[in-house]
N, C-alpha and C positions, 0 to 999 in steps of 0.2 A: 521907743517906737509906738505910734498911735496912742500915747498916753498910758501905756501899760505899766503897772507897778511891779517891779521885780524882773528877773531874768526870764526870757522867752525860750521855749524849746526850739529845736531845729524845725523849720516848717517842712511840710510835704510840698513838693514842687511839681506843677504841671508844665511839661515842656511842649515844644511844637510837635515833637514826635508823638507824644501822648495824645495830642489833639488833632493830628493830621486828618484822621478819618471823619471828623465832623466840621471841617473847614469848607467854606464856599469854594476855595481853590486848594484841593489836597496836594497839588504839586508846588505850592508856594515854597520858595527857596529859603524863607526866613528860618533860622534855627535858634534854639536857646530857650531859656525859661520864660514862661508867660505869666504865671501867677503863683502865689504862695499861700498855703493854708496852714494856719496855726490852730491845731485842733485840741480839744479837751483842755481848755485853759481854766484856771481858777487863781484867784488872788490869795487864797489861803487854803490850808488843808481842810478846814471846816467847810468852806464853800465847795471844794471838790467833792467831799464826802456827801454833802447835801445834794449836789447835782446827781451824783451816781446813785444815791439812794432813791431818787425820784426818776431815774432812767432818763437823764437829760445831759446834754453836752453843750458847752459854750465854745464857739470857734470865732476866729477872725481870719478873713481872707483879704489879701492885698493884691490888687490887679493894676500894675503900672500901665500908663497910656502906651498904646501900640496899635498899629494896623498890620494886618496880615494879607498882603496883596489885595488891598482894597476893602477888607472886612475889619470891623472893629474887634479888638481882642475880647474874648468872652470865656465863660466857663463851659465845661463839656456838656452839661445838660443831663437831667435825670428826672425820673418819677419816684414817688414814694408808694410803697405797698399799702394795703388796707390793714387796719388794726384788728384785734379779735372781735370787735363789734361790727366789722365790715365797712368801716369808713377810713378813707385814706389819711395817713398821717400828714398834718400840716407842718409849716416851718415859719419862723419869724426872723426877719432881718432888720437891722438898723444900719443906715448909712452913716459912717463916722466921718468920712472925708471924701470929697469929690462928688461925682455924679454917677448914677447907675440907671440902666434900663433893665428891667426884669421882663423877659419874654416868656409868657406863660401860654401853654397849649393844653387843652383838655385831652384826656385819654381817648375820648370819642372823636377827636379832631373836628369838633363842631364849634369851637371857640378859641380864638387867639387874642391875647391881650398884651400890650406893651405898657408897662407901668414905669413912669419916670419918677426918680427920687433923687433928692439932694441931701446934703449933710443934715442930720437931725431927723430925717424922715424914717418912718417905720413901714415895712411892707410885710404882709402875711401871705404866704403861699397857701391857698385853701386846698382842702382835700380834692383829689382827682385831677390836679394840674401838674404837668411837668414844667420845669423851669430852667432857663439859662440866664445868667447875669452877664451884662455887657458893660464895658467901660467906653462910653461914647465921647470921651474928652480927648482932644488932640494933644493936651499937655498936662493933664492932671491925673494923679494916682487915685484910684478908687479903693477905699478901705471900708470894709463892712463887717459887722458882727452878726452872728446868728445863734439862736438856741434851737435845738432840735432833739427829738427823742432818740435814745440809743437802742430802742427796741427793734430797729429794722436796719437793713442795709439798702442804700440807694440803688435804684434800678436804672442802669445805663443802656440796656440792650436795645430799646426802641430807638434811641438817638444814634446808636452805633449802626443799627439796621438801616436806617434812612439816611445815614451820613450827615447827621446834624438835626437841628430843629426845622420846623415847617417853613421858616423864613430865616434868611441871613440878613443882619443889619450891616449895611455897607457904609464906609466913611464918607461917601458922597451924599449921605442923608436919605438914601432910599432903602427899602427892604426888598430883598430878592427872593423869589420863590425857590424852594428846594424841589426840583422836578421829580424827586423820587417819591414824594407824597402823593396819595391819590386824590386829595381834595385840598382846597385853599380858601378857607373862610377868611373874610377880610379882617385885617388887624384892627382891633379897637384900642385906641390910645387913651390912657388914663393917667392922671397925676397920682401921687401917693396919697390917696384918700384916707389911708390908715394913719393919719397924723395922730399924735398923742391926744387922746381924749375924744377922737372922732367916734370910735367904737370901743367897747369896754375891753377888748383884747389888745388894743393899740397903746402900749405903754413903753416908755423909754426913760433913761438909758436902759438897755437890756440888762446890763450887768446888775443894775439895782434891783432887778426882779429875782435874783438868786436869793433863796430863802423864803420867797413868797409863793407858797404852793398854789393858792387860789389863782394867782395871775398867770401861772404857767400850766394849769391843769389841762387846757385845751390841746396841748401838744401830744399828750398820750390818750386823752379822752375826747376826741373831736366830735363824737356822736352827741355830746351834751351841748354843743355850740352850733348846730347846723343853721339856726336862724341867723346868727351873727355872720357866719361864713357866706350866707346867701347875699349879704349886703356889700361884701368887700369889693366885688368886681362890677358893681352897678355903674352904669354910665352917669 
């Protein structure tokens, strides 16, 4: 599966019941698994040990095409806390197969960005943004890899409090306001500007970065890369 070498562990599975509280239509009658998370992967013991020594984790998420009562299938959504230097932990994604929309919203709720990405694209979630991944394809599976710090736990409480992100992406091609939020900044639509070579943090394939401390330093020490982060979501 997705070109992985060797046996895969059992994935963690997000079901409709796990996600019901963040759906545009919580009463949607669809049931069953929605997406699969293969966490803490490595192709060798040496790679696994290197990742853990550097407080990093390599994951793959598989999101089959699906609509949920008019809404594209998506991940639950979460924020990352701040590191000891007071800067939010970032994350890096690579689209392996299919299409992805990354719906980012700032903690201050003053910026909302929809980043479109295709196979081969790299997307960095900068400090201070919560994010949801959406599979907007009517017939294609989205497979993506990510590398993230293991020094924190993702924070889901705001998405649970507001019953989802600030907008829902519907299969009709529209975005629908989540009326529980107090403000609705307009959605800024961007392509995957973090293509390989566009910025110095945008490198892929992600797995090839395992063993390259300099290339992944920003995931635990984002305070050293603030200038680069400021460019990632520019129009």
